[in-house]
N, C-alpha and C positions, 0 to 999 in steps of 0.2 A: 773474316771480311768485317770490317767496321760498318755498324748501321748508321746511316744518316739520321741525326735527330731533327725533326721537324718542329719548330716552333711558330705558335700563331701569334700574330701582331699584339702589341700591347693592348689590354682591354680598356686603357684610360685615354691613350693619345694615338693608338694606331702605329707607334714606333716599332723598329726592329728589335727583336729580343736576342740576347746572346747568353751563352753559358759562361759563367765566371766561377774560378777556382779560389777558395779561401787559400791563404798562404799557409795556414796551419789550423787544423789537422788536414793530413792528406786525405783524398777522397771525399772532401767535403765540398759541395757545389751549390750555387744559386742561379737562378735565371733573372737578368736585369734587362730593362728596357734601355736602349741607347740614348733615347729623347729624353724622356721624363725620369728616368732612374729609379721607377718603381721596380720592386723585385720580389721574389718568393722569400721566404725567411731562411732558406738553405736547409737542406735536409740530407741526412745521411743514414740509411736504413740500417745497415750494419757495418762495422768497422773493417769486417773482411770482405765487403762486396768489391767488385771490380769498379774500376772508374765509370765504365759505360753502364753499369746497373744503376750507380747512383745519379748519373746524369740523366738516364732515362726516367728515374723517379722524380726528379726535379722538373723535368719537361713535362711529364704527365700532370703534376700540380699546376704548372703555368698553363697549360692548354685546357684546364678544366674550366668551364664557363657556366655561369648560373643561366639556367633556361627559363 
């Protein structure tokens, strides 16, 4: 069963965030705001990770907020 990835709104403009996949290499993702286009740097923990693992890692980075 696929997990639903929850993304917080953009920390800068409050816009909706979405998962984007780089065209190359495979399994390389980033999270991007659909409004202001700010994004994570893109991260892949290991080349052999499954897509869901790499997406979750990027979501965790996006959802991290300074307290």
